[in-house]
C-alpha positions as CSV (number, residue, x, y, z in Angstrom):
1,M,125.6,124.7,-0.5
2,L,129.1,125.6,1.2
3,N,129.6,128.6,3.0
4,R,132.7,130.7,1.8
5,I,134.6,132.6,4.0
6,R,135.8,135.6,1.8
7,K,139.4,136.4,3.1
8,P,138.9,140.6,3.6
9,R,141.7,141.9,0.5
10,A,144.4,144.1,1.7
11,A,143.7,148.1,1.5
12,K,145.1,149.4,-1.7
13,I,147.8,151.8,-0.9
14,Y,148.3,154.2,-3.9
15,T,152.1,155.9,-4.3
16,V,152.9,159.2,-6.6
17,R,155.7,161.1,-7.1
18,Y,154.9,164.8,-7.0
19,L,158.1,167.1,-7.5
20,G,160.6,164.8,-6.5
21,A,158.7,163.1,-3.8
22,E,157.1,159.9,-3.1
23,G,153.8,160.1,-1.3
24,R,151.6,157.3,-0.3
25,G,148.2,156.9,1.0
26,P,145.0,155.1,1.3
27,T,143.5,157.3,-2.5
28,K,145.6,159.2,-4.9
29,T,144.8,162.4,-3.2
30,D,146.1,161.4,0.0
31,A,149.4,160.1,-1.5
32,K,149.7,163.6,-3.2
33,L,149.2,165.0,0.3
34,D,151.9,162.9,1.9
35,A,154.3,163.9,-0.8
36,C,153.2,167.5,-0.4
37,A,154.2,167.3,3.6
38,Q,157.6,165.8,2.9
39,I,158.3,168.7,0.5
40,E,157.2,171.3,3.3
41,R,159.5,169.2,6.1
42,A,162.2,169.4,3.7
43,M,161.7,172.9,3.1
44,D,161.5,173.8,6.8
45,A,164.7,171.6,8.0
46,T,167.9,173.2,9.0
47,Y,171.1,172.4,6.4
48,S,173.7,173.6,8.6
49,P,176.0,170.4,9.5
50,A,177.0,170.2,13.4
51,I,180.0,168.9,13.6
52,I,180.9,167.6,17.1
53,R,184.2,166.3,18.1
54,W,184.6,163.6,21.3
55,R,187.6,161.8,22.5
56,G,189.4,161.4,19.2
57,V,185.9,161.1,17.1
58,L,184.5,163.3,15.0
59,G,180.8,163.3,14.7
60,I,179.0,164.8,11.5
61,L,175.3,165.9,11.5
62,Y,174.1,167.0,8.5
63,C,170.1,166.6,6.4
64,D,169.3,165.0,3.2
65,R,165.9,166.1,1.9
66,G,164.8,166.6,5.7
67,H,165.8,163.5,7.1
68,Y,168.8,163.8,9.6
69,A,172.0,161.2,9.8
70,Y,175.4,161.6,11.1
71,T,178.6,160.0,10.2
72,L,181.6,159.2,13.0
73,I,185.0,159.6,11.9
74,H,187.5,158.3,13.8
75,E,190.9,160.6,14.0
76,D,193.7,158.1,14.3
77,S,191.8,155.8,11.6
78,E,192.7,155.5,7.7
79,S,189.1,157.0,7.0
80,Y,190.6,160.0,8.2
81,Q,192.9,161.1,5.4
82,D,192.8,164.1,2.9
83,G,190.7,163.0,-0.7
84,T,188.8,160.2,1.6
85,I,184.9,159.9,1.1
86,I,183.4,158.4,4.2
87,A,180.7,156.3,4.3
88,G,178.5,154.7,6.7
89,C,176.0,156.5,8.9
90,S,173.2,156.8,11.4
91,C,169.8,158.0,10.6
92,C,167.6,159.7,12.9
93,G,164.4,160.6,11.4
94,T,163.3,164.0,11.2
95,D,163.6,165.8,14.7
96,R,167.2,167.7,14.5
97,R,167.4,168.3,18.0
98,A,166.5,164.3,18.6
99,A,169.2,163.5,16.0
100,L,171.6,165.6,17.6
101,V,170.9,163.3,21.6
102,S,171.6,160.6,19.2
103,L,174.8,161.6,18.0
104,K,175.9,162.7,21.4
105,T,175.2,159.7,23.1
106,H,177.1,157.7,20.4
107,L,180.2,159.8,20.9
108,A,179.8,159.2,24.7
109,Q,179.1,155.4,24.5
110,I,182.6,155.4,21.6
111,G,184.6,157.9,23.9
112,W,183.6,155.8,27.1
113,T,186.9,154.7,29.2
114,H,186.9,152.6,32.5
115,E,188.3,155.9,34.3
116,D,185.2,157.4,33.7
117,G,183.2,155.7,35.7
118,Q,179.7,155.9,36.1
119,T,179.4,160.0,35.9
120,V,177.6,161.6,32.8
121,P,180.1,163.0,30.4
122,F,180.3,166.8,29.4
123,I,179.4,166.3,25.5
124,L,175.6,165.4,27.3
125,K,174.9,168.1,29.5
126,G,171.9,169.5,28.2
127,C,170.7,166.5,27.4
128,P,167.3,164.9,28.5
129,E,167.5,163.2,31.6
130,E,166.6,159.9,29.8
131,T,169.7,160.2,28.0
132,H,171.8,160.5,31.5
133,R,170.5,157.3,33.0
134,E,170.9,155.5,29.7
135,H,174.5,156.5,29.6
136,L,175.0,155.3,33.4
137,H,173.7,152.3,32.4
138,Q,175.5,151.7,29.5
139,A,178.8,152.4,31.8
140,A,177.5,150.1,34.1
141,W,177.9,147.3,31.6
142,Q,181.2,148.5,30.6
143,E,182.7,148.6,33.9
144,A,180.6,144.7,34.1
145,Y,181.8,143.7,30.9
146,Q,185.9,144.9,32.0
147,H,185.2,143.2,35.3
148,A,184.9,139.7,33.2
149,R,187.5,140.5,31.4
150,T,189.7,140.5,34.2
151,L,188.1,137.6,35.3
152,G,190.0,135.5,31.7
153,M,186.4,135.6,30.2
154,E,187.0,135.6,26.4
155,Y,184.5,137.9,24.2
156,N,181.2,136.5,23.9
157,D,181.1,134.9,27.5
158,A,182.1,138.4,28.9
159,H,179.8,139.7,26.7
160,Y,176.9,137.3,28.6
161,W,177.9,138.0,31.8
162,A,177.9,141.6,31.9
163,C,174.4,141.4,30.2
164,N,172.9,139.4,33.3
165,H,175.4,141.2,36.2
166,S,175.3,144.8,35.0
167,H,172.9,145.8,37.7
168,E,175.6,144.8,40.6
169,F,177.7,147.8,38.8
170,A,175.3,150.3,38.5
171,L,175.1,153.5,40.8
172,P,171.9,154.8,42.0
173,C,170.3,157.4,40.0
174,R,170.5,160.8,41.0
């Protein structure tokens, strides 16, 4: 007689819609509890938007049913005109403080210029030290990229070169 090896069944996941929220779980009760937790997060969220302007870019952080996201508007672009609907965003999860740090980091990277060098910009003051280190790493990469371009490298080659040589441009962490 042939011994058959049974493949384990994939665990069933139930989905329940409850008061506009969709919950998931291994049982219907767990799925409903998940939906209730989503509703609770949404009710506890702060819905006042945060608007941060940095070097010609406007960042708007907003909350949609307990999940934070932001959109960026470049003030000198066609999207910054009366009556224009702006699309495109970065989703950040359910932590408003982390979403604000993400928005500020994005604005700092967009607004970086070669003249800034490897300094922590004002917009990142008050952010965690790890954010400062990440920004300095990004600034070193930007300087390496700029150097590669001055050597006459095209975009892709300069990008590759900067990825491999940015450590040569990094300042020691303070």
